[in-house]
C-alpha positions as a printed Julia matrix, in Angstrom:
884×3 Matrix{Float64}:
   0.0     0.0     0.0
   1.5     3.31   -1.12
   2.1     6.03    1.48
  -0.37    8.49   -0.04
  -3.02    5.78    0.04
  -2.34    5.2     3.74
  -2.83    8.93    4.39
  -6.06    8.97    2.37
  -7.48    5.96    4.23
  -6.61    7.52    7.58
  -8.34   10.78    6.67
 -11.41    9.07    5.21
 -11.79    6.85    8.29
 -11.9     9.71   10.76
 -13.92   12.08    8.6
 -16.59    9.37    8.35
 -16.48    9.21   12.15
 -17.36   12.93   12.31
 -13.89   14.43   12.79
 -13.02   17.8    11.26
 -10.12   17.5     8.82
  -7.37   19.99    9.75
  -4.65   20.44    7.1
  -1.05   20.15    8.24
   0.35   23.27    9.87
   3.63   24.72    8.67
   6.81   23.02    9.87
   7.71   26.38   11.44
   6.54   26.29   15.04
   4.54   29.09   16.66
   6.04   28.08   20.02
   9.05   30.36   20.71
  10.76   27.57   22.67
  11.07   25.22   19.66
  12.03   25.86   16.05
   9.95   23.22   14.3
   6.77   21.21   14.73
   8.01   18.0    16.32
   4.75   16.18   17.04
   1.35   15.79   15.46
  -0.41   17.36   18.43
   1.72   20.52   18.43
  -0.74   22.69   16.43
  -3.47   21.68   18.91
  -1.39   22.49   21.99
  -3.25   25.77   22.77
  -6.48   23.74   22.98
  -5.0    21.16   25.33
  -3.42   23.9    27.47
  -6.72   25.74   27.71
  -5.28   28.86   26.06
  -7.8    28.77   23.22
 -11.24   27.28   22.73
 -11.2    24.71   19.91
 -13.67   25.42   17.08
 -14.51   21.69   16.91
 -14.99   18.86   19.37
 -13.04   16.28   17.35
 -10.38   16.67   14.69
  -7.97   14.65   12.55
  -4.79   15.61   10.7
  -1.62   14.34    9.09
   1.01   16.72   10.38
   4.43   17.38    8.86
   7.15   17.1    11.51
  10.88   17.74   11.76
  13.19   16.43   14.49
  16.9    17.18   14.36
  18.54   16.36   17.74
  19.9    13.1    16.28
  20.87   14.54   12.91
  24.36   13.0    13.11
  22.78    9.55   13.47
  20.7     9.84   10.3
  22.01    7.38    7.76
  24.06    5.42   10.27
  20.88    3.6    11.27
  17.65    2.92    9.41
  15.56    4.2    12.35
  16.45    7.89   12.38
  14.63   10.4    10.17
  14.5    14.17   10.3
  11.2    14.59    8.39
   8.21   12.39    9.16
   4.42   12.52    9.01
   2.29   11.96   12.09
  -1.35   11.03   11.53
  -3.57   11.76   14.52
  -7.12   12.03   15.8
  -8.09   14.34   18.64
 -10.97   14.76   21.03
 -11.47   17.91   23.11
 -13.83   16.86   25.88
 -15.83   14.56   23.58
 -15.07   10.8    23.44
 -12.44    9.14   25.61
 -10.71    5.8    26.05
 -13.29    3.35   24.74
 -14.03    5.24   21.51
 -10.33    6.1    20.92
  -9.41    2.41   21.13
 -12.32    1.4    18.87
 -11.45    3.98   16.2
  -7.79    2.99   16.14
  -8.48   -0.75   16.11
 -11.09   -0.66   13.35
  -8.77    1.28   11.02
  -5.66   -0.78   11.76
  -7.37   -4.16   11.39
 -10.08   -3.18    8.91
 -10.15   -5.03    5.6
  -8.32   -3.3     2.76
 -11.32   -3.69    0.48
 -13.4    -1.79    3.04
 -10.98    1.12    3.54
  -8.91   -0.34    6.38
  -5.18   -0.87    6.65
  -5.43   -4.65    6.8
  -3.08   -5.52    9.65
  -3.46   -9.06   10.94
  -5.07   -8.73   14.41
  -3.28  -11.91   15.5
   0.06  -10.06   15.19
  -0.95   -7.0    17.19
  -0.09   -6.28   20.83
  -1.06   -3.42   23.13
   0.69   -1.78   26.06
  -0.94    0.24   28.85
   0.24    2.36   31.77
   1.02    0.11   34.72
  -1.97    1.23   36.81
  -4.45    1.81   33.97
  -6.86   -1.05   34.63
  -9.55    0.59   32.52
  -7.44    0.6    29.34
  -6.32   -2.98   30.07
  -9.96   -4.05   30.22
 -11.04   -2.04   27.16
  -8.42   -3.63   24.92
 -10.03   -6.97   25.7
 -13.65   -5.79   25.47
 -13.43   -3.38   22.51
 -10.61   -4.86   20.43
 -10.87   -8.49   21.52
  -7.17   -8.71   22.39
  -6.29  -11.64   24.66
  -4.78  -10.69   28.01
  -1.47  -12.32   27.1
  -0.97   -9.74   24.3
  -1.57   -6.73   26.59
   1.4    -5.59   28.66
   1.61   -3.09   31.51
   4.58   -0.71   31.41
   6.02    2.02   33.62
   5.56    5.76   33.25
   8.84    6.04   31.36
   7.2     4.14   28.49
   3.5     4.73   28.91
   2.86    8.14   30.43
   2.87   11.4    28.45
   3.26   15.04   29.44
   4.82   18.14   27.92
   7.9    18.12   30.14
   6.55   21.05   32.18
   3.65   21.45   34.6
   0.43   21.07   32.65
  -1.76   18.43   31.0
  -0.72   14.79   30.91
  -2.07   11.29   31.02
  -1.44    7.59   30.58
  -0.61    6.18   27.15
  -1.62    3.03   25.36
   0.29    1.8    22.31
  -0.33   -0.66   19.5
   2.62   -2.83   18.41
   3.01   -5.07   15.36
   4.88   -8.38   15.61
   7.25   -8.64   12.62
   8.03  -12.29   13.35
  10.63  -14.44   15.12
  13.3   -13.69   12.52
  13.46  -10.13   13.89
  13.97  -10.93   17.56
  12.9   -12.69   20.72
   9.42  -13.71   21.76
   7.73  -11.91   24.61
   6.04   -8.82   23.22
   7.22   -5.19   23.33
   8.69   -5.69   26.81
  11.1    -8.23   25.33
  12.15   -6.72   22.0
  11.05   -3.45   20.34
  12.94   -4.28   17.16
  10.7    -7.25   16.54
   7.58   -5.61   18.01
   7.23   -2.19   16.38
   5.0     0.56   17.77
   2.62    1.88   15.11
   0.07    3.85   17.16
   0.11    5.79   20.42
  -3.05    6.83   22.27
  -2.71    9.47   24.98
  -5.57    9.62   27.47
  -5.11   13.21   28.62
  -6.81   13.39   32.02
  -4.25   14.63   34.58
  -2.61   17.88   35.64
   1.03   17.21   36.46
   3.04   19.31   38.89
   6.74   20.13   39.0
   7.56   16.4    39.06
   6.31   14.11   36.33
   4.28   10.92   36.75
   6.72    9.5    34.22
   9.12    9.39   37.18
   6.54    7.95   39.55
   5.22   11.19   41.05
   1.42   11.43   41.35
  -0.53   14.03   39.34
  -1.55   17.14   41.28
  -5.11   17.07   39.95
  -7.51   16.2    37.17
  -8.21   18.18   34.02
 -11.65   19.83   33.86
 -12.3    17.85   30.67
 -10.73   14.67   29.33
  -9.04   14.81   25.94
  -7.66   12.34   23.41
  -4.41   12.82   21.48
  -3.26    9.98   19.23
  -0.49    9.54   16.74
   0.21    7.02   13.97
   3.64    7.11   12.36
   2.9     7.18    8.64
   6.41    6.16    7.54
   6.55    3.23    9.95
   3.15    1.93    8.87
   4.22    2.33    5.24
   7.3     0.15    5.53
   5.31   -2.57    7.31
   2.51   -2.54    4.73
   4.94   -2.38    1.81
   6.88   -5.39    3.06
  10.27   -3.69    3.12
  12.9    -3.64    5.86
  12.89    0.05    6.82
  11.53    3.48    5.92
  14.36    4.15    3.47
  13.01    1.39    1.24
   9.47    2.77    1.13
   8.02    4.42   -1.95
   8.71    8.05   -0.92
  12.39    7.63   -0.03
  13.59    4.77   -2.24
  12.99    6.89   -5.35
  15.41    9.52   -4.0
  18.03    6.84   -3.36
  17.45    5.61   -6.94
  18.15    9.12   -8.24
  21.37    9.22   -6.19
  22.31    5.82   -7.64
  21.74    7.2   -11.14
  23.88   10.27  -10.46
  26.75    8.38   -8.81
  26.8     5.1   -10.71
  26.92    3.25   -7.37
  24.31    0.9    -5.94
  22.51    0.94   -2.62
  23.14   -2.23   -0.62
  26.65   -2.95   -1.9
  28.58   -1.56    1.1
  27.61    0.04    4.38
  29.7     3.21    3.96
  27.92    4.12    0.74
  24.55    3.04    2.15
  24.95    5.59    4.95
  25.53    8.28    2.32
  22.52    7.19    0.27
  20.29    7.34    3.37
  21.59   10.8     4.32
  20.86   12.04    0.8
  17.32   10.64    0.75
  16.31   11.83    4.2
  17.87   15.29    4.02
  16.69   15.97    0.46
  13.09   15.4     1.5
  13.48   17.42    4.7
  15.2    20.26    2.86
  12.51   20.53    0.19
   9.72   20.48    2.78
  11.42   23.15    4.92
  12.03   25.48    1.98
   8.46   24.87    0.86
   7.31   26.24    4.23
   9.43   29.36    3.89
  12.72   28.46    5.62
  15.87   29.72    3.88
  19.49   28.74    4.62
  21.33   30.95    7.11
  23.81   30.76    9.96
  21.31   30.74   12.79
  18.11   29.16   13.97
  15.96   27.26   11.48
  18.07   28.47    8.59
  21.16   26.9    10.13
  19.43   23.54   10.5
  18.37   23.69    6.85
  21.87   24.7     5.77
  23.36   21.8     7.73
  20.98   19.32    6.09
  21.82   20.57    2.6
  25.55   20.55    3.25
  25.39   16.98    4.52
  23.74   16.04    1.22
  26.46   17.75   -0.82
  29.21   16.17    1.26
  27.62   12.71    0.93
  27.27   13.12   -2.83
  30.92   14.16   -3.1
  31.95   11.07   -1.15
  29.98    9.0    -3.65
  32.19   10.51   -6.34
  29.79   13.1    -7.83
  31.38   16.52   -8.36
  28.55   18.2   -10.29
  25.55   20.03   -8.76
  22.79   17.65   -7.67
  20.36   19.39   -5.33
  17.97   20.54   -8.06
  17.64   17.01   -9.5
  17.15   15.46   -6.07
  14.55   18.11   -5.23
  12.61   17.36   -8.41
  12.47   13.7    -7.38
  11.2    14.67   -3.91
   8.6    16.95   -5.47
   7.23   14.21   -7.69
   7.12   11.72   -4.8
   5.48   14.04   -2.26
   3.16   16.08   -4.53
   0.05   13.83   -4.21
  -0.19   14.83   -0.53
   1.5    18.23   -0.82
   0.55   19.8    -4.2
   2.06   23.14   -3.13
   5.49   21.63   -3.83
   4.64   21.76   -7.54
   3.39   25.35   -7.59
   6.32   26.57   -5.47
   9.03   24.45   -7.03
  10.68   27.27   -8.96
  11.31   29.09   -5.69
  12.44   25.93   -3.87
  14.82   25.06   -6.68
  16.33   28.55   -6.77
  17.13   28.44   -3.03
  18.79   25.03   -3.42
  20.89   26.11   -6.41
  22.13   29.2    -4.57
  23.04   27.2    -1.47
  24.85   24.52   -3.47
  26.89   27.14   -5.27
  27.76   28.82   -1.97
  28.79   25.56   -0.29
  30.93   24.56   -3.26
  32.97   27.7    -2.56
  33.0    26.8     1.15
  34.32   23.33    0.36
  37.09   24.88   -1.71
  38.02   27.35    1.06
  37.74   24.69    3.76
  39.95   22.36    1.76
  42.67   25.01    1.65
  42.42   25.52    5.42
  42.65   21.77    5.92
  45.69   21.48    3.65
  47.48   24.19    5.63
  46.6    22.52    8.92
  47.78   19.14    7.66
  51.04   20.64    6.37
  51.7    22.35    9.71
  50.99   19.14   11.63
  53.38   17.11    9.48
  56.04   19.82    9.56
  55.93   19.72   13.35
  56.34   15.96   13.26
  52.77   15.32   14.45
  50.67   12.46   13.12
  47.39   13.75   14.59
  45.34   16.75   13.53
  44.23   18.55   16.67
  40.62   18.45   17.86
  40.42   22.24   17.98
  41.5    22.48   14.33
  38.86   19.92   13.33
  36.3    21.86   15.37
  37.34   25.13   13.71
  36.86   23.56   10.29
  33.44   22.29   11.33
  32.19   25.32   13.23
  33.69   28.2    11.26
  33.87   26.79    7.75
  30.98   24.33    7.86
  33.36   21.46    7.11
  31.78   18.09    8.09
  33.89   16.05   10.51
  33.72   12.86    8.48
  35.04   14.73    5.45
  37.91   15.97    7.65
  38.53   12.37    8.77
  38.64   11.09    5.2
  40.97   13.84    3.97
  43.23   13.36    7.0
  43.51    9.64    6.23
  44.58   10.49    2.68
  47.38   12.62    4.18
  48.45    9.81    6.51
  47.09   11.65    9.54
  44.63   10.84   12.27
  42.21   13.29   13.85
  41.82   13.87   17.57
  38.16   12.86   17.5
  37.82   12.81   21.27
  39.02   16.41   21.44
  36.64   17.36   18.64
  33.7    15.63   20.35
  34.55   17.33   23.64
  34.43   20.75   21.97
  31.16   19.84   20.26
  29.73   18.77   23.62
  30.8    22.06   25.18
  29.15   23.98   22.37
  25.98   21.89   22.7
  25.92   22.42   26.46
  26.26   26.17   26.01
  23.44   26.16   23.46
  21.19   24.1    25.75
  21.93   26.37   28.71
  21.15   29.39   26.58
  17.92   27.84   25.35
  16.95   26.96   28.91
  17.66   30.53   30.02
  15.45   31.86   27.23
  12.69   29.34   27.73
   9.73   31.03   29.27
   7.41   28.05   29.46
   3.76   28.39   28.58
   2.48   31.8    29.6
  -0.85   31.89   31.39
  -3.25   33.2    28.78
  -6.31   31.79   30.48
  -7.58   35.27   31.47
  -7.46   36.42   27.85
  -9.04   33.19   26.63
 -11.86   33.67   29.15
 -12.41   37.22   27.9
 -12.47   35.91   24.33
 -14.92   33.14   25.23
 -17.16   35.55   27.17
 -17.17   38.57   24.88
 -15.97   37.22   21.55
 -13.16   38.67   19.4
 -12.25   42.35   19.52
 -14.09   44.37   16.89
 -11.39   46.07   14.81
 -12.47   49.41   13.36
  -9.09   50.61   12.19
  -9.58   49.98    8.48
 -12.05   52.88    8.36
 -11.88   54.74   11.7
  -9.04   56.23   13.72
 -11.33   57.25   16.58
 -14.05   55.3    18.35
 -15.83   54.7    21.61
 -14.81   51.6    23.57
 -15.46   49.8    26.84
 -12.85   48.19   29.08
 -13.57   44.43   29.22
 -10.58   43.41   31.31
  -7.04   44.3    32.27
  -3.9    42.79   33.76
  -1.3    44.5    35.94
   2.03   42.68   36.35
   0.46   39.66   34.67
  -2.43   39.41   37.12
  -6.11   40.4    36.67
  -6.99   43.79   38.12
 -10.19   45.76   38.49
  -8.56   49.2    38.76
  -5.25   50.89   37.97
  -4.07   54.32   39.11
  -1.89   56.93   37.36
   1.63   55.73   36.54
   0.59   52.07   36.24
   1.44   49.97   33.17
  -1.55   47.87   32.13
  -2.47   45.25   29.53
  -5.92   46.3    28.44
  -8.69   44.55   26.46
 -11.44   46.64   24.86
 -14.66   45.52   23.2
 -13.76   47.47   20.03
 -10.69   49.36   18.89
  -9.29   51.45   16.04
  -5.72   50.52   17.08
  -3.9    48.14   14.72
  -2.18   45.21   16.48
   1.32   44.41   15.24
   1.3    41.84   12.45
   2.33   41.15    8.87
   5.42   43.32    9.22
   3.38   46.38   10.22
   4.17   47.78   13.66
   1.37   48.55   16.1
  -0.46   51.84   16.43
   0.04   54.21   19.34
  -2.24   56.91   20.66
  -4.46   57.83   23.6
  -7.59   56.76   25.45
  -9.73   59.28   27.32
 -12.61   58.82   29.75
 -14.26   60.75   32.53
 -11.36   61.76   34.8
  -8.92   59.31   33.21
  -6.29   59.49   30.46
  -4.28   56.56   29.06
  -1.31   56.42   26.67
  -1.32   53.45   24.28
   2.27   52.22   23.74
   1.75   48.95   21.86
  -0.97   46.56   20.69
  -0.54   42.78   20.3
  -2.71   39.74   19.62
  -1.68   37.45   22.48
  -4.68   35.25   21.74
  -5.99   35.06   18.15
  -8.82   37.53   17.69
  -8.16   39.44   20.91
  -6.38   42.82   20.78
  -4.3    43.48   23.9
  -3.38   47.15   24.4
  -0.2    47.82   26.38
  -0.84   51.15   28.01
   0.21   53.51   30.78
  -2.39   55.32   32.87
  -1.33   58.98   32.82
  -4.22   60.58   34.74
  -6.91   59.42   37.13
  -7.94   55.82   37.79
  -8.81   53.26   35.11
 -11.38   50.59   35.93
 -13.05   47.64   34.22
 -16.27   48.66   32.4
 -14.98   52.25   32.0
 -16.22   53.92   28.81
 -13.35   55.45   26.82
 -12.79   57.45   23.67
  -9.95   55.92   21.59
  -7.72   58.11   19.41
  -5.03   56.65   17.14
  -1.99   58.85   16.41
  -3.17   59.6    12.88
   0.04   61.21   11.6
   2.04   58.14   12.62
  -0.59   55.71   11.3
  -0.74   57.37    7.87
   3.07   57.29    7.64
   3.02   53.55    8.44
   0.27   52.99    5.87
   2.4    54.64    3.2
   5.31   52.37    4.11
   3.16   49.22    4.07
   1.63   50.18    0.73
   5.12   50.83   -0.65
   6.15   47.32    0.43
   3.39   45.83   -1.74
   4.53   47.88   -4.73
   8.21   47.02   -4.25
   7.26   43.34   -3.9
   5.36   43.48   -7.19
   8.27   45.22   -8.94
  10.82   42.71   -7.6
   8.65   39.79   -8.76
   8.42   41.47  -12.14
  12.22   41.63  -12.3
  13.09   38.19  -10.92
   9.93   36.11  -11.33
   7.91   34.16   -8.78
  11.09   32.9    -7.15
  11.47   36.4    -5.63
   9.17   35.62   -2.72
   8.8    37.85    0.3
  10.89   36.55    3.21
  10.12   39.27    5.74
   9.24   42.94    6.06
   9.08   45.83    8.49
   6.8    48.82    8.03
   7.52   51.85   10.22
   6.6    55.53    9.88
   8.21   56.74    6.67
  10.49   53.7     6.29
  10.14   50.15    5.0
  12.35   47.08    4.89
  11.67   44.23    2.5
  13.44   40.84    2.35
  13.0    38.52   -0.6
  14.44   35.24   -1.83
  16.52   35.35   -4.99
  18.86   32.69   -6.38
  21.53   35.0    -7.74
  23.21   38.3    -6.98
  20.98   41.38   -7.12
  22.06   43.94   -9.66
  22.09   47.64   -8.7
  20.72   48.35  -12.16
  17.74   46.09  -11.5
  17.04   47.79   -8.16
  17.26   51.17   -9.85
  14.68   49.87  -12.31
  12.48   48.68   -9.43
  12.58   52.15   -7.87
  11.79   53.85  -11.17
   8.93   51.46  -11.95
   7.3    51.95   -8.53
   7.47   55.73   -8.77
   6.17   55.65  -12.33
   3.05   53.82  -11.12
   2.59   56.33   -8.29
   1.83   58.93  -10.95
  -1.1    56.8   -12.14
  -2.62   57.19   -8.64
  -4.51   53.89   -8.66
  -7.17   53.25   -6.09
  -6.33   50.81   -3.29
  -9.19   48.44   -2.5
  -9.64   45.5    -0.15
 -12.2    42.72    0.1
 -12.72   39.38    1.8
 -13.08   36.17   -0.18
 -12.3    32.48    0.05
  -8.72   31.29   -0.1
  -9.43   29.29   -3.25
 -10.99   32.31   -4.98
  -8.05   34.51   -3.96
  -5.64   32.04   -5.52
  -7.73   31.97   -8.7
  -7.44   35.76   -8.84
  -3.65   35.5    -8.62
  -3.28   36.96   -5.14
   0.18   36.53   -3.64
   0.32   34.68   -0.31
   3.31   35.09    1.99
   5.32   32.11    3.19
   5.2    31.41    6.9
   1.84   33.19    7.26
  -1.24   31.25    8.32
  -4.52   31.9     6.56
  -8.06   30.8     7.31
 -10.72   29.72    4.85
 -11.6    33.39    4.24
  -8.85   35.9     3.5
  -8.5    39.63    2.98
  -7.16   40.68   -0.42
  -5.59   44.09   -1.08
  -5.53   45.32   -4.68
  -3.47   48.26   -5.94
  -4.89   48.68   -9.4
  -3.9    45.7   -11.52
  -0.28   46.02  -10.44
  -0.35   44.36   -7.03
  -2.72   41.84   -5.43
  -1.76   40.32   -2.08
  -3.33   38.62    0.9
  -2.87   41.13    3.71
  -4.47   42.13    7.0
  -2.63   45.44    7.25
  -3.78   49.01    6.7
  -3.04   50.97    3.53
  -3.48   54.28    1.76
  -6.64   54.95   -0.26
  -4.76   55.77   -3.48
  -1.14   54.98   -4.28
  -0.43   58.59   -5.26
  -0.55   59.36   -1.53
   2.88   57.73   -1.19
   4.43   60.74   -2.91
   7.88   59.18   -3.45
   9.61   55.85   -2.76
  13.39   56.07   -2.47
  15.54   52.94   -2.1
  18.34   53.84    0.32
  20.05   50.51    0.94
  20.35   46.9    -0.11
  22.28   43.96    1.3
  22.43   40.2     1.5
  21.02   38.82    4.76
  21.68   35.15    4.1
  22.12   32.62    1.36
  19.56   33.45   -1.3
  17.88   36.23    0.71
  18.29   39.91   -0.18
  17.1    42.99    1.68
  16.13   46.41    0.36
  15.32   49.44    2.51
  13.39   52.47    1.39
  12.08   55.79    2.59
   8.55   56.82    1.74
   6.7    60.14    1.45
   8.23   63.2     3.13
  11.04   61.08    4.59
  12.03   60.2     1.02
  11.73   63.83   -0.04
  13.95   65.04    2.8
  16.52   62.35    1.99
  16.57   63.37   -1.67
  17.03   67.03   -0.67
  19.99   66.16    1.58
  21.6    64.12   -1.21
  21.13   66.99   -3.65
  22.73   69.44   -1.2
  25.66   67.08   -0.62
  26.27   66.61   -4.34
  26.14   70.39   -4.85
  28.72   70.95   -2.09
  31.06   68.3    -3.51
  30.72   69.73   -7.01
  31.67   73.13   -5.62
  34.69   71.71   -3.76
  35.99   69.91   -6.86
  34.92   72.75   -9.18
  33.23   70.42  -11.7
  29.62   69.9   -12.81
  27.74   67.33  -10.71
  27.69   64.73  -13.51
  31.52   64.75  -13.61
  31.92   64.09   -9.85
  32.36   60.27  -10.08
  35.24   60.59  -12.54
  36.95   63.36  -10.54
  36.6    61.5    -7.2
  37.92   58.28   -8.76
  40.99   60.16   -9.97
  41.67   61.61   -6.49
  41.25   58.19   -4.85
  43.65   56.56   -7.33
  46.29   59.21   -6.63
  45.9    58.71   -2.87
  46.3    54.95   -3.25
  49.43   55.41   -5.34
  50.88   57.78   -2.73
  50.09   55.34    0.1
  51.73   52.51   -1.8
  54.84   54.6    -2.4
  55.04   55.54    1.29
  54.69   51.87    2.28
  57.45   50.83   -0.12
  59.78   53.53    1.25
  59.09   52.42    4.83
  59.7    48.79    3.88
  63.04   49.64    2.27
  63.99   51.58    5.38
  63.11   48.62    7.59
  64.94   46.12    5.4
  67.99   48.34    5.5
  68.07   47.75    9.24
  68.71   44.01    8.82
  72.45   44.41    9.38
  71.92   46.39   12.58
  69.48   43.78   13.9
  71.95   40.96   13.15
  74.64   42.8    15.11
  72.25   42.89   18.13
  72.16   39.1    18.39
  72.91   37.5    21.75
  74.12   33.97   22.45
  71.76   31.54   24.14
  73.16   28.04   24.68
  75.53   28.35   21.72
  72.82   29.78   19.42
  72.78   33.35   18.1
  69.32   34.77   18.89
  67.81   37.94   17.43
  64.48   38.76   19.13
  63.19   42.26   18.58
  60.04   44.33   18.12
  60.09   46.2    14.79
  57.84   48.61   12.87
  56.85   46.91    9.61
  53.74   47.68    7.58
  52.76   44.28    6.14
  53.36   40.57    6.69
  55.45   39.98    3.58
  57.89   42.73    4.65
  58.19   41.12    8.1
  59.04   37.76    6.53
  61.54   39.35    4.18
  63.23   41.17    7.06
  63.46   37.98    9.15
  64.96   36.08    6.21
  67.49   38.86    5.57
  68.55   38.93    9.23
  68.89   35.14    9.24
  71.14   35.29    6.15
  73.45   37.76    7.94
  73.94   35.27   10.77
  75.92   33.08    8.35
  76.5    29.38    8.95
  76.3    29.59   12.75
  73.29   28.2    14.61
  70.85   31.11   14.69
  67.22   31.97   15.48
  65.47   35.18   14.44
  62.14   36.23   16.02
  60.59   39.54   14.97
  57.39   41.05   16.33
  55.38   43.79   14.56
  52.42   45.46   16.35
  49.68   46.93   14.17
  46.29   48.41   15.19
  46.19   46.68   18.56
  47.19   43.3    17.16
  50.52   41.62   16.55
  52.27   39.7    13.77
  55.37   37.63   14.4
  57.85   35.58   12.35
  60.46   33.04   13.44
  63.3    31.98   11.12
  66.08   29.45   11.81
  69.42   28.79   10.14
  70.31   25.32    8.85
  72.77   24.81   11.7
  70.04   25.62   14.22
  67.69   23.13   12.61
  70.38   20.46   12.83
  70.32   21.07   16.59
  66.55   20.43   16.63
  65.39   24.03   16.6
  62.35   24.13   14.29
  60.65   27.47   13.66
  57.17   25.94   13.89
  57.84   24.55   17.39
  59.38   27.83   18.56
  56.25   29.68   17.44
  54.21   27.33   19.6
  56.4    28.22   22.58
  56.12   32.01   22.3
  52.57   32.43   20.92
  50.67   32.02   24.22
  52.46   35.03   25.73
  50.81   37.3    23.15
  47.46   35.44   23.17
  48.14   34.11   19.7
  48.78   31.08   17.58
  50.68   30.22   14.45
  52.71   27.61   12.64
  54.8    26.87    9.61
  57.84   24.96    8.38
  61.05   24.22   10.35
  62.92   27.02    8.59
  60.23   29.73    8.69
  57.01   30.05   10.69
  54.64   32.88   11.46
  51.56   33.77   13.43
  49.54   36.49   15.06
  48.36   37.56   18.48
  45.94   39.96   20.13
  48.17   41.17   23.02
  51.17   43.26   21.86
  52.02   44.01   25.52
  53.14   40.39   25.85
  56.12   40.74   23.48
  58.73   40.85   26.32
  57.28   37.66   27.78
  57.23   36.07   24.33
  60.92   36.89   23.86
  61.72   35.28   27.22
  59.69   32.21   26.24
  61.63   31.99   22.99
  64.98   32.22   24.79
  63.91   29.52   27.24
  62.87   27.24   24.38
  66.23   27.76   22.61
  68.13   27.15   25.84
  66.15   23.99   26.42
């Protein structure tokens, strides 16, 4: 049974049972404490936590998930995957244990011809929480399982909670017996390789305290309503129903391995080393495509770093299979074709996905080249120093700074006849991981108590937003919090989080910052500093009471700062126009990747697979301002998502939309889904002036612009500056670039001449330095601080001094401070080297004194440090090393 068929049968089964189908949420998590969705229940967490009221009593979904803690294990085993699909059914205070068990059992054991999955009931086992007598009984009564195929297990295996105080409950799992050839008899307790878990049912009924029942601690109470959260691993069920050995041999992953076989000419199953690489390629290619599809782009932090690491592991694995040509686009096309029946958006967005992959592959190819050079230097230094092991810190530097995979370092080291200090590398990786975990723990805020807001939402409904048409309105105070706690009153000087029944204030969202303004009532005045939607549909005003006393049920008059709002509206409207112009220049692959709309200023990030030309951006600016002259009307309307897509409206990646969406049209030029506020006619923007552009990550470019009077003032300042420069150089403004270039070239020539003169002067001092040598243990030592402009001059001076020492054993060490840092060179004569004095080892002896490092060959070595004040100590260290 193909994977897409399994998904269809799961959905059909639960929809027939009255469950609402909920499409998969984005892989990007809303929870600030985690980067990705890691479980099927994650999108429903606010319902289980009581933060939001679910719009349905029962639901079912097949959720995309990403887990990356064991990313280094992917490929080494057939059990680890980064991307997987979790099918689940959920009940929010509706049915409980008996019905959950019945629904799971009838689908799992149902006949294939009747829409079931067709598992043999004689090969199924169940586990229950050790004290859950009810579940133990229900498996016998509802499913007909004999008692000998039901096992009780401890909380470590069969109790679930979120890892923090909150909802929890006992679990019950369904296992499939693969047969005696896969392990020992005795059920899941005996062997979980033979008995594979395919379904987990969580009976959410408890409230856990600081200590978890998983560890044997009792719950602190019961939930006000009992919930059901189940999960069926789609990939695991697929490999059992398809009769293959593991998930990598199922229909959705084996095709990617086949493509890798085609590209490399090698075959999966011939040797374990290559099999690991094939599995890495298949798993990471699918994960990478799905992440980019949901709006993640490669970067050096957060989600983007995880994506970048996945893609680089693919490229490294492909290289180790002997393929030197680009492959990511071909692998992605294979993933698209395999996954499209369940995720058709991969087809419509493939041009963008492909462009991100091509840009990242090109970038990492350059990284591999640079990293290879760094490795070659490190290997040469190690061998020159007589070492047979590449240090752990050097391997870590290659991995952490240059993105060089450790196993590639290991392979290249072996080719050079070197080993790698893996234990040292792993220790540094562990330290880095510990620091990251500590940092994450410090940032983790847990689940904020939003129950007061949810209660207000349940009682009064969503806030009525009037801000599309009105900047002033009457309002009533529904509730407020002071220092996170409900309050009935607040006096002057108090900061308050305030909920009104209606508001003209825009809550921050979609890149548009929140409105500010004032609230007035009888004897009370309030300054509005910020507005957020802490609970969907509820506007929370962050305010300061400036006069009188504010109380719940107070009637207020709300006034938005209209000057500021209109300036923000111009910026947000300009973002739409710039987006349209950029898409016109670069195609659909130029998708919005972020924005910020402030008074008079906008910032717009977009994906693009190649470098952005200044000429193209100039054209974007000209095109936008040309359309401003046409002064098109800006209109907005609400329609269905499907209708909006038919009309060609642009949706933004990472945004979540409901069945009905708001569309903003700017003539026929721009049509986007947007909840923000905008001008009435585009001519109100006045002028859009691009004032900056930069790359903010692989394949992501940023432009910044001023709008309206801010743009006009900027243009006036630029004009004044150009006029002043033209007056200083006594040329027309259009000739300024040529005149300035000429002046700069003359300055560079003069600086070069000065440097050359200084270098000649320094080199002329070689004889004097040689005469200053002192004897240390029969070796002539020259150790001095000198003033030299560049590294090559320092090396030349050291070599010249060494030559003047003749055939005697001699060591030259010169130190050159420059801008708070230090360069140093050590040179040795042949006679000194015969006595065992190698320049590379001497550098290692003196470098710590100047907080530096370095290396090189026995005759000449160099390095740098960050503490020039340590030169006297470095000279003493050098003398001690020579004497020794």
